Each structure stands twice: as structure tokens, then as C-alpha cells.
C-alpha positions in Angstrom: 109.1 145.3 83.7 110.1 143.4 80.8 113.8 142.2 80.1 115.5 144.4 77.5 118.8 144.7 76.0 119.9 147.1 78.8 118.5 144.9 81.5 121.7 144.1 84.0 121.9 140.6 85.5 122.5 139.8 89.3 122.6 136.1 90.5 122.9 133.9 93.1 125.6 131.1 93.3 125.9 128.0 95.7 124.4 124.5 96.1 121.8 123.8 96.6 119.9 126.9 95.3 116.5 125.7 94.3 114.9 126.6 97.9 116.4 130.2 97.9 114.1 133.1 98.3 116.6 135.5 96.9 115.4 135.5 93.3 111.7 136.3 94.4 112.8 139.1 96.8 115.2 140.8 94.7 113.1 140.7 91.5 110.1 141.9 93.5 112.1 144.8 94.8 113.5 145.7 91.2 110.1 145.9 89.8 108.9 148.0 92.9 111.4 150.5 92.7 111.5 150.4 88.7 115.3 149.2 88.5 116.0 147.6 85.2 117.8 144.3 86.7 117.1 140.9 86.7 118.1 138.2 89.5 118.8 134.4 88.8 119.9 131.4 90.7 122.8 129.0 89.6 123.8 125.8 91.3 127.4 126.1 91.5 129.5 123.2 93.6 132.3 124.6 95.6 135.2 123.3 93.2 133.2 125.0 90.4 133.4 128.6 92.0 136.4 130.1 90.3 135.1 128.9 86.8 131.6 130.4 87.6 133.0 133.7 88.8 135.2 133.9 85.7 132.2 133.5 83.4 130.1 136.0 85.4 133.1 138.4 85.0 133.0 138.0 81.3 129.3 138.5 81.3 129.7 141.9 83.1 127.1 141.1 85.7 126.1 143.7 88.0 127.1 141.5 91.0 126.3 138.3 92.7 125.5 136.5 95.9 127.3 133.6 97.3 125.9 130.9 99.4 127.3 127.8 100.8 129.4 126.0 100.0 131.3 128.7 97.7 131.6 131.6 100.5 135.5 131.1 101.0 136.3 129.9 97.6 134.7 133.3 96.1 136.8 135.4 98.3 139.9 134.2 96.4 138.3 135.2 93.0 137.7 139.0 94.1 140.0 142.0 92.9 139.2 143.7 96.3 137.9 143.0 99.8 135.9 144.9 102.2 137.5 145.2 105.7 134.8 142.9 107.1 135.1 140.1 104.3 139.0 140.1 104.6 138.5 139.6 108.6 135.8 136.9 108.4 137.4 135.1 105.5 134.2 134.7 103.4 132.2 136.7 101.0 128.5 136.7 100.4 128.2 139.5 97.9 130.3 140.6 95.1 129.7 143.8 93.4 131.3 144.5 89.9 132.5 148.1 90.0 133.6 148.7 86.1 135.3 145.1 86.0 136.6 145.3 89.4 135.0 142.6 91.6 134.6 143.8 95.3 133.7 141.3 97.7 131.7 142.1 101.0 130.3 140.0 103.6 126.8 141.6 104.9 125.9 138.6 107.2 127.0 140.6 110.2 125.5 143.8 109.0 122.2 141.8 108.5 122.4 141.0 112.3 123.3 144.4 113.3 120.6 146.0 111.2 118.1 143.4 112.6 119.0 144.5 116.1 118.4 148.2 115.3 115.2 147.5 113.5 114.1 145.9 116.9 115.2 148.7 118.9 118.6 147.7 120.2 121.9 149.4 119.4 125.1 147.3 119.7 127.5 150.4 120.0 129.3 150.6 123.5 127.6 147.4 124.6 128.5 143.9 125.9 127.4 140.9 124.1 127.8 137.1 125.0 127.7 134.9 122.0 127.7 131.1 121.3 128.9 130.0 118.1 132.2 129.7 115.9 130.8 128.6 112.4 130.3 131.1 109.5 127.3 133.1 110.8 129.1 133.5 114.3 132.3 134.7 112.8 130.5 137.3 110.6 128.5 138.7 113.5 131.6 138.8 116.0 133.8 140.5 113.4 131.0 143.1 112.1 130.1 143.9 115.8 133.9 144.5 116.7 133.9 147.0 113.6 130.6 148.5 114.5 131.6 149.5 118.0 130.5 146.8 120.3 132.4 147.6 123.7 133.1 143.6 124.7 132.1 140.4 123.6 132.5 136.9 125.4 132.5 134.2 122.9 131.8 130.4 123.8 132.3 127.6 121.6 132.6 124.1 121.6 136.0 122.4 121.9 135.5 120.6 118.4 137.0 121.2 115.0 135.5 124.7 114.7 137.2 125.9 118.0 140.4 127.0 116.0 138.2 129.1 113.9 137.1 131.0 117.1 140.5 131.4 118.3 141.5 132.9 115.0 138.6 135.3 115.1 139.6 136.4 118.8 142.9 137.0 117.5 141.8 139.1 114.4 139.8 141.3 116.8 142.4 141.9 119.2 144.8 142.7 116.4 142.4 145.0 114.3 139.8 146.5 116.7 142.1 146.8 120.0 139.1 149.2 121.3 136.9 145.9 121.9 137.5 143.7 124.6 137.0 140.0 123.6 137.6 136.8 125.2 136.9 133.0 124.4 135.5 130.4 126.6 134.4 126.9 126.5 130.7 126.2 126.0 130.8 123.4 128.3 131.7 125.7 130.9 128.2 126.7 132.3 129.1 128.5 135.5 131.2 131.2 133.4 128.6 131.1 130.6 125.8 132.0 132.9 128.0 134.5 134.7 128.8 136.3 131.4 125.2 136.2 130.2 124.4 137.7 133.7 126.8 140.9 132.9 125.7 141.4 129.2 123.3 143.6 127.4 122.7 140.8 124.9 122.8 137.1 124.4 123.1 135.6 120.9 122.8 132.3 119.9 124.6 131.8 116.6 124.6 127.9 116.8 122.2 125.4 115.3 120.8 124.6 118.8 117.1 125.4 118.5 116.9 124.3 114.7 114.8 121.7 113.6 115.0 118.9 114.4 116.8 120.3 117.7 113.8 122.8 118.4 112.8 121.4 121.7 116.6 122.5 122.7 118.2 125.7 123.9 121.7 126.5 125.1 120.3 128.4 128.0 118.7 125.7 130.3 118.6 127.7 133.4 115.8 130.1 132.4 116.2 132.0 135.8 119.3 133.5 133.8 116.8 135.8 131.8 115.9 139.1 133.1 113.9 142.0 131.9 117.0 144.1 130.8 118.4 141.3 128.7 118.1 141.2 124.9 118.0 137.6 123.4 118.8 137.3 119.8 118.8 133.8 117.8 119.9 133.4 114.3 118.1 130.1 113.8 114.8 131.1 111.9 113.3 127.6 111.4 111.2 127.6 113.6 110.8 131.3 113.7 110.4 131.3 117.4 113.0 129.0 119.0 112.9 127.5 122.3 115.2 130.0 123.4 113.2 132.9 122.4 110.1 131.7 123.7 111.6 131.2 127.2 113.2 134.6 126.9 110.1 136.3 125.8 108.1 134.4 128.8 110.7 136.0 131.2 110.0 139.4 129.8 113.3 139.9 127.7 113.2 141.8 124.3 113.9 139.2 121.9 115.2 139.5 118.1 114.2 136.5 115.6 116.6 135.1 113.2 114.3 135.7 110.2 115.2 139.4 110.3 119.0 138.6 109.9 118.1 136.7 106.5 116.2 139.7 105.4 118.4 142.6 106.2 121.7 140.8 104.8 119.8 140.9 101.7 119.0 144.4 101.9 122.5 145.5 102.7 123.5 143.4 99.6 120.5 145.1 97.5 121.8 148.7 98.7 125.5 147.8 97.4 124.0 146.8 93.9 121.8 149.5 93.5 122.5 152.6 95.8 118.9 152.4 97.1 117.1 150.8 100.0 115.2 147.5 99.4 111.6 147.9 100.3 112.5 145.5 103.0 109.0 145.8 105.3 107.2 144.8 102.1 109.2 142.0 101.3 109.1 140.8 104.8 105.1 140.7 104.6 105.1 139.3 101.2 108.2 136.5 101.6 109.0 136.1 105.1 105.8 136.1 107.2 104.7 133.0 108.7 
């Protein structure tokens, strides 16, 4: 499709963005579905976020994705927020609805969809999850909103622990039907006990990512059992030590690369009202 005077623009802002696969993924999908949009990427520093959003509003873009370090700063630039974005405290997708900028966070929905595509539904289940950063917060808040029954959150008592405490309080206040507790990740006895009573364990920390690819939070592989689902947000490497150990023990495993794909697909649907040809995108851009 050729760009014309009717072509609507979408883009990615953040820094760095040169490595991003989003332009290729979205533009391929637009061509495949015959949608007259074009997607670009702009390197925007955190302190430039408000100015960039003002310019995008003036240009009447259809919407834009936000990556680090601009996710929190972009939230204040929106006219309205989805419930998930409001509780998470960060946006990764903004949709221009007739001049009003609506902020969303599709990271958690991408994780939930990744589980569903791998045959696991979270509703009514119990999850143990490790992590208190942006990805962990998005998953925890979204899971509560999407009907998970119980969550045991484990976080290191570092500078991010207060974020985990705030997440727990938000869930208790806004989703009282979800039972949620917070524990110190250093407490291995409780950690393994909670995994033992869970339907799914999720690593939402950087452990397992290169150069920590020889590490796993679950050092006692005897904790793995065949009815436990094990999920990782790390996607480099595609098969982390956690996933390899879990698979060897007979667990169903859910790789992190799917979360990356499906959070983009959720944003695509917000922009266009259509489903991204996600399986083709996965084969073309996300296969090893």
C-alpha cells in the first residue's frame, strides 16, 4: 500500500527505539489487512514526553505506543485512562478518539492472552508471581481485574518493594474478590510452599535474562509437578533455565515472547478494531 493524503499515522515513542520490532510488525499487519495506516518510531527521552505527546496530538495521529522510559510520564498527558492503566500507573498505548487521548496498558492483557493461547485460563486460579517492576505490576493488576482468585506476590526487599506494597493495596481496594498477599522473595520456604499450592508460577523478574541465563528463581526443581503451569516474561533467551527445568519435569510452559506479541496485538485491536494476524506475525518476526 502506498502512503497517501488519507494515510493515518501511528508510532512508538521512547528511548532507545532503534531495535524495536513494532514498526515491522504493525506495518506488515496493515498491509495484510488493507488498512491505510503507517507506523514509525521516534526516539524520545523521558523529559521530552509531554512535548512529544503535544506534537502528536496536534498532528492528529490515530495513536501511539510508549516504551521505556516514557510510560509513566505519558500517563499524565492523557485525557482519560482505562481502569488497568490507572491502577498500574503507566500507559503503553494511547488511542486518539476524536481528539481525546485515551491511555491503556496492554502489557498485562498480553500476558493473559499468551496464557490463553497456550491453553491456560487464569479465571478462578491461584498464581505465585515473582517481581515488582513494570511488567510484574501490569500482570498482577490485570490478573486481578480479569478474575484470578488468588495471588502470592514475591519481591526482593529493595527499592521496588514499596511498589509491590502499593500494588497489593490497590488490588485489595479495587478488586476485593481477589485474595492477594506479599512476601519477601528471600523467604524460600514460603516461596516454595506457595508455588506448591498454585496453578501457575510466573517469573516477572530479570532472572534468566542474558547475562543471567544460567540462573532460575526456582533452584529446587523438585517443586515442579505436572499439573503446574510455568510462565516467564523473559524472552531472551526464548527458553530460559526456568522453562527448561519446568518442561523437563513435565510442566506446561509459557514462553515470554508470546507476551510481547500479544500486548502488541491488543494495541492493534484498540487502534483498528480488528484482530492482528498474530500467528503470521509470530512466524515472520518472532520465530527463532
